[in-house]
C-alpha positions as CSV (number, residue, x, y, z in Angstrom):
1,X,159.1,238.2,251.6
2,X,155.4,238.7,252.6
3,X,153.2,240.6,250.7
4,X,153.6,243.8,253.3
5,X,157.3,244.1,252.9
6,X,156.8,243.7,249.1
7,X,154.3,246.8,249.0
8,X,156.8,248.6,251.1
9,X,159.8,247.7,249.1
10,X,157.8,248.8,245.8
11,X,157.0,252.1,247.3
12,X,160.2,252.9,248.5
13,X,161.3,252.2,244.6
14,X,158.4,254.4,243.3
15,X,160.1,257.2,245.5
16,X,163.5,256.5,244.9
17,X,163.2,256.1,241.1
18,X,161.2,259.5,240.7
19,X,158.2,258.1,239.5
20,X,155.9,259.8,242.1
21,X,153.1,258.1,244.5
22,X,150.7,260.7,242.8
23,X,151.9,259.5,239.0
24,X,151.7,256.0,240.1
25,X,148.3,255.7,242.0
26,X,146.5,258.3,239.6
27,X,147.6,256.7,236.4
28,X,144.7,255.7,234.3
29,X,146.7,252.4,233.3
30,X,147.6,249.5,235.1
31,X,151.3,249.9,236.6
32,X,152.9,247.0,238.1
33,X,156.4,246.8,239.7
34,X,158.0,243.3,239.5
35,X,161.6,242.2,240.0
36,X,163.9,241.3,237.5
37,X,162.5,237.3,238.2
38,X,159.4,238.6,236.8
39,X,157.5,238.5,240.7
40,X,154.8,241.0,241.4
41,X,155.9,243.5,244.0
42,X,153.0,246.0,243.8
43,X,150.4,247.5,241.6
44,X,148.8,251.0,241.4
45,X,145.3,251.6,242.6
46,X,143.9,252.3,239.2
47,X,145.5,249.1,237.9
48,X,143.9,246.9,241.1
49,X,140.7,248.6,239.6
50,X,141.3,247.8,236.0
51,X,142.1,243.8,237.0
52,X,138.8,243.7,239.4
53,X,141.5,243.0,242.3
54,X,139.9,243.2,245.9
55,X,143.1,241.9,247.7
56,X,146.6,242.7,246.1
57,X,148.4,240.9,248.5
58,X,147.1,237.6,247.1
59,X,149.2,238.3,244.3
60,X,152.2,240.2,245.3
61,X,155.0,237.6,245.6
62,X,153.7,235.6,242.9
63,X,155.3,235.4,239.3
64,X,153.4,238.1,237.3
65,X,152.8,235.6,234.2
66,X,150.7,233.4,236.4
67,X,148.0,236.3,236.1
68,X,148.0,235.3,232.5
69,X,146.4,232.8,230.6
70,X,148.8,229.7,229.7
71,X,148.3,230.8,226.0
72,X,150.0,234.1,226.4
73,X,152.5,233.5,229.1
74,X,155.2,233.1,226.3
75,X,154.4,236.6,225.3
76,X,154.8,237.7,229.1
77,X,158.2,235.6,229.8
78,X,159.7,237.6,226.3
79,X,159.0,241.1,227.1
80,X,160.6,240.4,230.9
81,X,163.6,238.8,229.0
82,X,163.8,242.2,226.9
83,X,163.6,244.3,229.7
84,X,166.2,242.8,231.8
85,X,168.5,243.0,228.9
86,X,167.6,247.0,229.2
87,X,165.8,247.0,226.2
88,X,161.8,247.9,226.1
89,X,159.6,245.0,226.2
90,X,156.0,244.8,224.5
91,X,153.2,242.7,223.2
92,X,149.6,242.7,223.0
93,X,147.7,239.8,224.6
94,X,144.3,238.6,226.2
95,X,144.0,238.6,229.8
96,X,140.7,238.3,231.8
97,X,140.0,240.3,234.9
98,X,140.6,238.3,238.7
99,X,136.4,238.6,238.5
100,X,136.4,237.0,234.6
101,X,135.9,240.3,232.8
102,X,137.2,239.4,229.4
103,X,139.9,242.2,228.3
104,X,142.6,243.3,226.1
105,X,145.8,244.8,227.1
106,X,148.9,246.8,225.4
107,X,151.5,245.7,227.7
108,X,154.9,247.6,227.9
109,X,157.5,246.7,230.0
110,X,160.7,249.0,230.7
111,X,163.7,248.4,233.0
112,X,164.6,251.0,235.7
113,X,168.1,251.1,235.8
114,X,170.2,251.3,239.1
115,X,173.3,253.2,239.9
116,X,175.5,250.5,238.1
117,X,173.6,251.1,234.9
118,X,172.0,247.6,235.0
119,X,168.5,247.0,235.3
120,X,167.4,246.8,239.0
121,X,163.5,246.5,238.8
122,X,161.2,246.6,235.7
123,X,158.0,248.7,235.5
124,X,154.8,247.3,233.7
125,X,152.4,249.4,232.0
126,X,149.5,247.6,230.8
127,X,146.7,249.8,229.1
128,X,143.1,248.5,228.5
129,X,142.5,248.2,224.6
130,X,139.3,245.9,224.5
131,X,137.1,248.4,223.1
132,X,139.8,249.6,220.6
133,X,140.4,245.8,219.8
134,X,136.5,245.3,219.0
135,X,136.7,247.9,217.3
136,X,139.3,247.1,214.9
137,X,137.5,243.3,214.7
138,X,134.5,245.5,213.5
139,X,136.5,247.2,211.0
140,X,138.0,243.8,210.1
141,X,134.6,242.2,209.7
142,X,133.3,245.4,207.3
143,X,136.1,245.5,204.6
144,X,133.9,245.9,201.5
145,X,132.4,248.4,203.0
146,X,135.4,250.3,204.1
147,X,137.4,249.9,200.6
148,X,134.0,251.0,198.8
149,X,133.7,254.0,200.9
150,X,137.1,255.0,201.1
151,X,137.8,254.2,197.1
152,X,134.5,256.3,196.1
153,X,134.7,259.3,198.6
154,X,134.4,262.4,197.4
155,X,136.4,263.7,199.8
156,X,140.3,263.8,200.7
157,X,140.9,260.3,202.4
158,X,143.8,258.1,201.7
159,X,145.3,255.2,204.1
160,X,148.9,254.3,204.7
161,X,149.4,250.6,205.8
162,X,151.4,249.0,208.4
163,X,154.6,249.1,206.0
164,X,154.3,252.4,205.8
165,X,153.1,252.5,202.1
166,X,150.4,254.1,200.2
167,X,147.3,251.6,200.5
168,X,144.1,253.2,199.4
169,X,143.5,256.9,198.0
170,X,139.9,258.3,197.9
171,X,138.5,259.8,194.7
172,X,138.6,262.9,196.3
173,X,142.4,262.7,197.0
174,X,143.5,261.9,193.9
175,X,144.2,265.7,192.8
176,X,146.7,266.1,195.8
177,X,148.7,263.5,194.6
178,X,148.4,263.4,190.7
179,X,152.2,264.1,190.2
180,X,153.1,260.9,191.9
181,X,153.1,257.8,189.8
182,X,153.1,255.0,190.9
183,X,151.2,256.0,193.9
184,X,149.6,252.5,195.5
185,X,152.2,250.7,197.4
186,X,154.9,253.5,197.6
187,X,157.0,254.2,200.2
188,X,154.8,256.9,202.1
189,X,157.7,259.0,203.5
190,X,159.1,258.7,199.8
191,X,156.0,260.5,198.8
192,X,155.5,263.3,201.4
193,X,159.3,264.3,200.5
194,X,158.0,264.9,197.0
195,X,155.3,267.0,198.0
196,X,156.4,269.1,200.8
197,X,159.4,270.7,201.6
198,X,161.7,270.2,205.0
199,X,161.3,270.2,207.9
200,X,157.4,269.9,207.4
201,X,157.4,266.4,205.6
202,X,159.4,265.1,208.6
203,X,157.3,266.8,211.3
204,X,154.0,264.8,209.2
205,X,156.0,261.6,208.7
206,X,156.8,261.6,212.4
207,X,153.0,262.3,213.4
208,X,151.8,259.3,211.0
209,X,154.3,257.1,212.6
210,X,153.7,258.2,216.3
211,X,149.6,257.3,215.6
212,X,150.2,253.9,214.1
213,X,152.4,253.2,216.7
214,X,150.1,254.3,219.7
215,X,147.0,254.7,218.1
216,X,146.6,258.4,219.5
217,X,144.6,260.2,216.8
218,X,145.9,264.0,215.8
219,X,144.2,267.0,214.2
220,X,145.7,269.8,212.5
221,X,143.4,272.8,211.4
222,X,144.4,275.2,209.3
223,X,147.7,274.0,208.1
224,X,149.1,276.5,205.5
225,X,152.5,275.3,203.6
226,X,154.1,275.8,200.2
227,X,154.0,272.8,198.4
228,X,157.7,271.5,196.8
229,X,156.1,270.0,193.6
230,X,154.3,272.5,192.2
231,X,155.1,275.7,194.4
232,X,152.0,276.7,195.2
233,X,150.8,277.5,198.6
234,X,147.8,275.1,199.9
235,X,145.7,275.3,202.9
236,X,144.1,272.0,204.7
237,X,142.5,270.9,207.6
238,X,143.7,267.3,208.4
239,X,143.6,264.7,210.8
240,X,144.6,261.4,211.0
241,X,143.9,258.1,213.2
242,X,144.6,254.3,213.5
243,X,142.6,251.9,212.0
244,X,142.4,248.4,211.0
245,X,142.9,248.0,207.0
246,X,141.2,245.6,204.8
247,X,144.6,243.3,205.4
248,X,143.8,242.8,208.8
249,X,146.6,244.9,209.7
250,X,146.7,248.5,211.5
251,X,146.9,251.2,209.6
252,X,146.8,255.3,209.7
253,X,143.9,256.7,207.7
254,X,144.0,260.7,206.8
255,X,141.2,262.9,206.2
256,X,141.7,266.2,204.7
257,X,139.5,269.1,203.4
258,X,140.4,272.2,201.1
259,X,139.6,276.0,202.4
260,X,135.7,275.2,201.4
261,X,135.7,272.3,203.8
262,X,137.5,274.3,206.1
263,X,135.2,277.5,206.2
264,X,132.5,274.8,206.8
265,X,134.4,273.4,209.4
266,X,134.9,276.5,211.1
267,X,130.8,277.5,211.2
268,X,130.2,274.1,212.5
269,X,132.8,274.8,215.3
270,X,131.4,278.1,216.2
271,X,127.8,276.4,216.4
272,X,129.7,273.7,218.8
273,X,131.3,276.3,220.9
274,X,127.8,278.0,221.2
275,X,126.4,274.8,222.7
276,X,129.4,274.0,224.8
277,X,129.0,277.4,226.3
278,X,125.2,277.3,227.0
279,X,125.5,273.7,228.4
280,X,128.5,274.4,230.6
281,X,126.4,277.6,231.9
282,X,123.2,275.5,232.5
283,X,125.5,273.1,234.3
284,X,127.7,275.8,236.1
285,X,130.9,274.5,234.6
286,X,133.5,277.1,234.8
287,X,136.0,276.6,231.4
288,X,139.5,278.0,232.0
289,X,142.8,278.3,229.5
290,X,146.9,278.5,231.0
291,X,148.9,279.8,228.7
292,X,152.2,278.1,229.4
293,X,154.6,280.9,227.8
294,X,152.6,284.0,229.0
295,X,151.5,282.5,232.9
296,X,148.3,284.2,232.1
297,X,145.0,282.4,232.7
298,X,141.9,283.2,230.7
299,X,138.5,282.3,232.7
300,X,134.8,282.3,231.4
301,X,132.2,284.2,233.2
302,X,131.3,281.0,235.4
303,X,134.9,280.9,236.7
304,X,134.4,284.3,238.0
305,X,131.3,283.5,239.7
306,X,133.0,280.1,240.8
307,X,135.7,282.1,242.5
308,X,133.7,284.7,243.9
309,X,135.5,287.8,242.2
310,X,134.2,290.4,239.4
311,X,135.4,289.5,235.8
312,X,138.5,291.7,234.4
313,X,138.0,293.5,231.0
314,X,139.8,290.7,228.9
315,X,138.8,287.8,231.2
316,X,142.3,287.0,232.0
317,X,143.9,286.8,235.6
318,X,147.4,286.2,236.6
319,X,148.2,282.5,237.3
320,X,149.8,283.5,241.1
321,X,146.1,285.0,241.4
322,X,144.5,281.7,240.7
323,X,147.1,279.3,242.5
324,X,146.4,282.1,245.7
325,X,143.3,281.1,245.9
326,X,143.8,277.3,246.5
327,X,143.9,276.2,249.9
328,X,147.6,276.5,250.9
329,X,147.3,272.5,252.1
330,X,145.8,271.4,248.6
331,X,148.6,273.4,246.8
332,X,151.3,271.5,246.9
333,X,149.8,268.5,245.5
334,X,147.8,270.5,242.7
335,X,150.9,272.0,241.7
336,X,152.6,268.5,241.2
337,X,149.7,267.2,239.4
338,X,149.6,269.9,237.0
339,X,153.1,269.7,236.2
340,X,152.9,265.7,235.5
341,X,149.9,266.7,233.5
342,X,151.9,269.3,231.3
343,X,155.0,266.5,231.0
344,X,153.1,264.0,229.8
345,X,151.2,266.1,227.4
346,X,148.0,264.2,228.8
347,X,145.0,264.6,230.8
348,X,144.3,265.2,234.8
349,X,141.7,265.3,237.0
350,X,141.7,266.6,240.4
351,X,139.8,268.0,243.5
352,X,141.0,270.7,246.0
353,X,139.9,273.5,247.9
354,X,139.6,277.4,247.3
355,X,139.3,280.3,249.5
356,X,136.7,282.5,247.6
357,X,136.9,286.4,247.3
358,X,134.0,286.3,249.9
359,X,136.0,284.2,252.4
360,X,133.7,281.2,251.6
361,X,135.7,277.7,251.5
362,X,134.7,276.0,248.6
363,X,135.4,272.2,246.9
364,X,136.3,272.2,243.4
365,X,136.4,269.4,241.1
366,X,139.0,269.9,237.8
367,X,139.4,268.0,234.8
368,X,142.3,269.3,232.5
369,X,144.3,268.2,229.4
370,X,147.4,269.9,227.2
371,X,146.8,271.6,224.1
372,X,150.1,271.2,222.0
373,X,151.8,273.5,219.5
374,X,152.6,272.4,215.8
375,X,155.7,271.0,216.9
376,X,154.2,268.9,219.5
377,X,155.2,271.1,222.4
378,X,153.1,272.1,225.4
379,X,151.2,275.5,224.7
380,X,148.2,275.5,226.3
381,X,146.3,273.8,229.6
382,X,142.8,273.9,229.1
383,X,140.2,272.5,231.6
384,X,136.8,272.7,233.5
385,X,135.9,273.6,237.3
386,X,133.3,272.8,238.9
387,X,132.0,273.5,242.5
388,X,131.1,270.5,244.2
389,X,130.8,272.0,247.9
390,X,127.1,270.7,248.1
391,X,128.0,267.1,246.9
392,X,130.8,267.2,248.9
393,X,128.8,267.9,252.4
394,X,126.1,265.4,251.0
395,X,128.6,262.8,250.9
396,X,130.0,263.2,254.3
397,X,126.7,263.3,256.0
398,X,126.0,260.2,254.1
399,X,129.3,258.5,254.9
400,X,128.7,259.9,259.0
401,X,125.2,258.2,258.6
402,X,126.3,254.9,257.3
403,X,129.2,254.8,259.7
404,X,126.9,255.3,262.8
405,X,124.7,252.5,261.2
406,X,127.3,250.5,260.6
407,X,128.6,251.0,264.4
408,X,125.5,250.4,265.9
409,X,125.1,247.2,263.7
410,X,128.8,245.7,264.9
411,X,127.5,246.8,268.5
412,X,124.2,244.7,268.0
413,X,126.0,241.9,266.3
414,X,123.2,242.3,263.5
415,X,124.1,241.1,260.0
416,X,122.6,242.3,256.8
417,X,121.1,241.0,253.4
418,X,120.2,243.0,250.5
419,X,117.5,241.0,248.6
420,X,116.7,241.9,245.0
421,X,113.4,240.0,243.9
422,X,113.6,241.0,240.2
423,X,116.8,238.5,240.1
424,X,115.8,236.4,242.9
425,X,119.3,237.0,244.7
426,X,120.3,238.1,248.0
427,X,123.9,239.8,248.7
428,X,125.1,239.2,252.5
429,X,127.5,241.0,254.5
430,X,130.5,239.5,256.3
431,X,128.7,238.9,259.4
432,X,125.0,237.5,257.9
433,X,127.6,235.3,255.4
434,X,129.3,233.9,258.4
435,X,126.1,233.1,260.1
436,X,124.8,231.1,257.1
437,X,128.3,229.8,256.0
438,X,128.1,231.6,252.6
439,X,130.2,234.0,250.6
440,X,130.1,237.8,251.6
441,X,129.1,240.3,249.1
442,X,128.2,238.2,246.0
443,X,124.6,238.1,244.6
444,X,123.5,234.6,245.4
445,X,120.5,233.0,244.5
446,X,118.1,233.2,247.1
447,X,117.2,229.2,247.2
448,X,120.9,228.4,248.2
449,X,120.2,230.6,251.0
450,X,116.9,229.0,252.0
451,X,118.6,225.2,251.3
452,X,120.7,226.5,254.6
453,X,117.3,226.6,256.7
454,X,116.9,223.4,259.0
455,X,114.2,221.1,257.7
456,X,112.2,221.3,260.6
457,X,111.6,224.8,260.8
458,X,111.0,225.2,256.8
459,X,107.3,225.2,257.0
460,X,107.2,228.0,259.7
461,X,109.5,230.0,257.7
462,X,107.8,229.4,254.3
463,X,104.6,230.3,256.0
464,X,105.9,233.7,256.9
465,X,107.7,234.5,254.0
466,X,104.6,234.4,251.5
467,X,102.7,236.4,254.0
468,X,105.2,239.2,253.9
469,X,105.2,238.9,250.1
470,X,101.8,239.6,250.1
471,X,101.5,243.4,248.3
472,X,98.4,244.1,250.7
473,X,100.1,243.6,253.7
474,X,103.1,245.8,255.6
475,X,105.7,243.4,254.1
476,X,107.9,242.9,257.2
477,X,108.4,239.5,258.7
478,X,110.2,238.3,261.9
479,X,111.1,234.9,263.1
480,X,113.3,232.7,265.0
481,X,115.1,229.6,263.2
482,X,117.8,227.4,262.8
483,X,120.2,227.3,259.8
484,X,122.7,224.4,259.2
485,X,126.3,225.3,257.8
486,X,128.7,223.4,255.4
487,X,130.5,222.2,258.3
488,X,127.4,220.6,259.6
489,X,127.5,223.1,262.6
490,X,123.8,224.6,263.6
491,X,123.3,228.5,264.3
492,X,119.9,229.8,265.8
493,X,119.4,232.9,263.9
494,X,116.7,235.8,264.7
495,X,115.5,237.0,261.4
496,X,113.9,240.1,260.3
497,X,113.1,241.4,256.8
498,X,111.3,244.1,255.6
499,X,110.3,244.2,251.6
500,X,109.6,247.0,249.1
501,X,107.2,247.0,246.7
502,X,106.8,248.5,243.3
503,X,104.9,251.7,243.2
504,X,101.5,250.8,241.8
505,X,98.1,252.1,242.5
506,X,96.3,248.6,241.9
507,X,97.6,246.1,244.8
508,X,97.2,243.3,242.3
509,X,99.9,244.8,239.9
510,X,102.3,245.3,242.8
511,X,105.2,243.1,243.2
512,X,108.2,242.6,245.4
513,X,111.2,244.6,244.3
514,X,114.1,244.8,247.2
515,X,114.4,244.0,250.6
516,X,116.4,244.2,253.7
517,X,117.2,241.3,255.7
518,X,118.5,241.9,259.4
519,X,120.1,238.3,260.9
520,X,121.2,238.0,264.6
521,X,123.0,235.0,266.3
522,X,120.9,234.0,269.1
523,X,122.4,230.4,269.4
524,X,123.6,231.5,273.0
525,X,120.4,232.6,274.0
526,X,118.7,229.6,272.7
527,X,121.3,227.6,274.5
528,X,120.5,229.4,277.7
529,X,116.9,228.9,277.7
530,X,117.3,225.2,277.0
531,X,119.8,225.0,280.0
532,X,117.1,227.0,282.0
533,X,114.5,224.3,281.1
534,X,117.0,221.7,281.9
535,X,117.9,223.1,285.2
536,X,113.9,223.4,286.0
537,X,113.7,219.6,285.4
538,X,116.3,219.1,287.6
539,X,115.0,221.2,290.3
540,X,111.8,219.5,289.8
541,X,113.5,216.0,290.1
542,X,115.6,216.9,293.0
543,X,112.8,218.1,295.0
544,X,111.0,214.8,294.4
545,X,114.2,213.1,295.4
546,X,114.8,215.3,298.8
547,X,112.4,213.1,301.0
548,X,113.5,209.9,299.6
549,X,117.2,211.1,300.6
550,X,116.3,212.7,303.6
551,X,114.6,209.2,304.7
552,X,117.8,207.2,304.1
553,X,119.6,210.0,306.0
554,X,117.0,209.4,308.9
555,X,117.1,205.9,308.4
556,X,121.0,205.9,308.8
557,X,120.7,208.3,311.8
558,X,118.6,206.2,313.8
559,X,121.1,203.5,314.5
560,X,122.3,206.3,316.9
561,X,120.9,206.6,320.3
562,X,117.9,208.8,320.4
563,X,120.2,211.9,322.1
564,X,122.5,211.9,319.0
565,X,119.9,211.5,316.3
566,X,118.8,215.0,315.9
567,X,122.4,216.7,316.2
568,X,123.7,213.9,313.6
569,X,120.2,214.2,311.4
570,X,120.4,217.8,311.1
571,X,124.1,217.7,310.4
572,X,123.3,215.7,307.4
573,X,120.7,217.8,305.8
574,X,123.1,220.7,306.1
575,X,125.4,218.4,304.1
576,X,123.2,217.9,301.5
577,X,122.4,221.5,300.9
578,X,126.1,222.4,301.0
579,X,126.8,219.7,298.1
580,X,124.5,222.4,295.8
581,X,126.7,225.5,296.7
582,X,130.0,223.9,295.8
583,X,129.9,225.3,292.2
584,X,127.9,228.5,293.3
585,X,130.5,229.5,295.4
586,X,133.1,228.9,292.5
587,X,131.2,231.1,290.7
588,X,131.1,228.0,288.3
589,X,134.8,228.0,287.5
590,X,134.8,224.6,288.4
591,X,135.8,222.5,291.2
592,X,138.4,219.7,292.5
593,X,136.7,216.1,291.6
594,X,137.5,214.9,295.3
595,X,135.6,217.8,296.7
596,X,132.6,217.5,294.3
597,X,132.4,213.6,295.5
598,X,132.5,214.6,299.1
599,X,130.0,217.1,298.6
600,X,127.4,215.1,296.6
601,X,127.9,212.2,299.2
602,X,128.0,214.9,302.1
603,X,124.6,213.2,303.7
604,X,126.9,209.9,303.9
605,X,129.8,211.6,305.1
606,X,130.3,209.5,308.4
607,X,130.3,206.5,306.0
608,X,133.2,208.1,304.2
609,X,136.6,206.2,304.8
610,X,134.2,202.9,305.8
611,X,131.3,201.7,303.7
612,X,132.2,204.5,300.9
613,X,135.4,204.4,299.7
614,X,137.1,206.6,297.8
615,X,140.0,206.0,295.1
616,X,141.6,208.6,293.0
617,X,144.0,210.9,292.0
618,X,144.0,215.2,292.0
619,X,142.1,215.9,289.5
620,X,140.4,219.8,288.7
621,X,137.1,220.0,286.6
622,X,135.6,222.5,284.4
623,X,132.3,224.0,285.4
624,X,130.7,222.1,282.8
625,X,132.3,218.9,283.7
626,X,131.6,219.4,287.1
627,X,127.9,220.0,286.9
628,X,127.7,216.6,284.5
629,X,129.5,214.5,287.2
630,X,127.7,216.2,290.3
631,X,124.4,215.6,288.8
632,X,125.2,211.7,288.4
633,X,126.8,211.6,291.4
634,X,124.1,212.9,293.1
635,X,121.5,210.5,291.3
636,X,123.9,207.6,292.1
637,X,124.0,208.4,295.8
638,X,120.4,208.8,295.8
639,X,119.8,205.7,294.2
640,X,122.6,203.8,296.3
641,X,120.5,205.2,299.5
642,X,117.1,204.5,298.6
643,X,117.4,201.1,296.7
644,X,121.3,200.2,296.8
645,X,124.3,199.4,299.2
646,X,123.6,202.1,301.4
647,X,119.9,201.5,301.8
648,X,120.8,198.6,304.3
649,X,123.2,198.4,307.4
650,X,125.9,196.4,305.4
651,X,126.4,197.6,301.9
652,X,129.5,199.2,300.8
653,X,130.5,201.4,297.8
654,X,133.5,202.0,296.1
655,X,134.1,205.1,294.0
656,X,137.2,205.5,291.9
657,X,138.8,207.5,289.3
658,X,142.0,207.8,287.0
659,X,143.3,208.9,283.9
660,X,145.5,207.0,281.4
661,X,147.8,207.9,278.1
662,X,146.9,205.9,275.5
663,X,147.7,206.2,271.6
664,X,144.6,208.6,271.0
665,X,145.7,210.7,273.5
666,X,145.1,211.1,277.6
667,X,141.6,209.1,279.0
668,X,139.7,209.8,282.2
669,X,137.7,206.6,283.8
670,X,135.4,206.7,286.8
671,X,133.3,204.2,288.3
672,X,130.5,203.5,291.3
673,X,130.4,200.1,292.3
674,X,128.3,198.7,294.8
675,X,128.0,195.7,296.9
676,X,126.3,194.1,300.2
677,X,123.1,195.4,299.5
678,X,119.6,194.2,298.7
679,X,119.5,192.2,295.4
680,X,119.8,194.2,292.3
681,X,116.6,194.3,290.0
682,X,116.8,196.3,286.7
683,X,114.3,199.0,286.5
684,X,111.0,198.8,284.2
685,X,110.9,202.2,283.2
686,X,113.7,204.8,282.5
687,X,113.2,207.6,284.7
688,X,115.0,211.3,284.5
689,X,117.4,209.9,287.2
690,X,118.6,207.1,284.8
691,X,118.8,209.9,281.9
692,X,121.3,211.7,284.1
693,X,123.6,209.1,285.1
694,X,123.6,207.7,281.2
695,X,122.5,209.8,278.3
696,X,123.3,213.3,280.2
697,X,126.7,212.0,281.6
698,X,127.4,210.6,277.9
699,X,126.5,214.0,276.0
700,X,128.1,216.2,278.5
701,X,131.3,214.3,278.8
702,X,131.6,213.1,275.0
703,X,132.1,209.8,276.1
704,X,130.6,206.3,276.9
705,X,128.7,205.1,280.2
706,X,128.2,201.5,281.1
707,X,125.4,200.8,283.7
708,X,125.1,197.2,285.0
709,X,122.2,196.0,287.2
710,X,124.3,192.8,288.6
711,X,122.4,191.1,291.2
712,X,125.0,191.5,293.5
713,X,125.5,195.1,293.2
714,X,124.7,198.2,290.6
715,X,127.6,199.3,288.7
716,X,128.5,202.6,286.8
717,X,131.3,203.7,284.8
718,X,132.1,206.6,282.8
719,X,135.1,206.9,280.1
720,X,135.8,209.7,278.0
721,X,138.8,212.0,276.6
722,X,140.8,213.6,279.5
723,X,140.1,216.8,277.6
724,X,136.4,216.6,278.4
725,X,137.2,217.4,282.0
726,X,139.0,220.8,281.7
């Protein structure tokens, strides 16, 4: 199954099994769906963020255990095996993220039962417990301090170990347990049953077990209950939290206070609430409380101001008024998210739009959580609202500006690099990375990018960089240079850079902080410039050869009667001009090889079939191949007319071409063979004409050229892959 199909199947599963897309994607934990064989099918967005995964398709379709270090895979497979038998698998293990960040995870593997009552898929919930793990390690390292503080503490502190037995009791807590002996090592449930009546004792035991299992703390202010052992009513504020005890295992530590401590606590709480109120007013944060039983919502003054309505006498509004102000398009999703928060007794984070009392449409960001009652049931949802309209407008403006800039860069084909001079790194976007042959989106050492510069261009580049880094200058540089990519290919780049310096009045203290690099591939432009230069040389060379060709034509024509001379001479000169038009007339799309030969020999056309013999199969040439071979034929014909077998009355030229099939692939061969001309003498120097028939033909056709100045006649042969013709 492809990555796309797996994701579609997983999406279907999320909807079908009632998990809810909103819950799946908004969970702060890493949620994965795997099949019964352990193959990863889907992962929520927050999970990909937690695991620092850029492309989830690279992992979907692979066994989940492959994401874990080898030493942890036994735990992974054991949890999968448990879930396949309709049990819940659970383990804690170490696993770095996709980018190498070390993390610890608390993992639960739950079966999703199908219509047949058997597991159909498995849902994996992985919670990042790295910070919690680090805290537990620190607690274990503080063994002596922990025990000393607890045992000598004058406050009410005691600890229950992983076996649910009394482990430590502070001096300030001894009075509460004075009727229980022995105490240390005693079963904690038994101890509570002796002190407190039911159902209170069982509720407290359940709270302790929940905290020991999940690590979720619990706070119970203002507990009032009659003790069973001494028949007196006592009041405590108490809270519990999971900690690592001196034996290295997890336990639960309880802190409790008597009424005096409670009064101090309430005074501190009132002061804290006052500070919170001042802070929320200064930050324009509205606070609300929703009573789930009465369906009334209590607002602070800022909430009324955010919603643009006058405060009520008791600062409450009906839930229907509150929900009715939410934009109709946004309300269904907000209702689902609130419902999920209540069902999970958890935490929610939402964004939506409201229509204020004055008709304005505003963007709101809300954070909410559930407050439970004594029995753990949801009683209140409390939260905050903040008007983020201006922030949204700024974000939209920024996104639009960035999109326009991106489109402009795309149209122009410009790549970008962000330079950090303080860390001596550069981060390239996709287009710039392709030009340098380096990874995109990663901070790279500048020296690694500079290593791509062509050796011949380095002095000029370094001089430009040095000038741009001068704090007294503008910080701008521009240069065209070559880079060598890892595959050996060369790219011409036009580079512009603007450097930002630190803000210092003294130029001697200013230094480069950051910079923006813009690069453009100008390889094609440089190639065009090279071709223009080459063509200019060819035009210059051909102009020098033109008189020699005309003389040869005249010499061949002079054998005719005087009456025919003018007409035949004119025709041959016109044929010479026509040879230049063959490729032009085809818009440089190519030409027949036979036509190309005849055009290049047009000034000797009356000799074709006689002194000039053509032999070859029909072959169509691409424009580059026609240009290369045509230039060579022109030079060969020119030389033959000036010095070779066409410079006298009896010489002959054989022009032949053919293709052959060989194990390495189809090959092409073309030859020019002269005989009967003047004795051949090898030239003492190599001119441009020799370059055209040898080096240019060889390079242009990616083949081999053989030139032989045999005394009885000049010979030229070209061999190349047939693929070079098209």
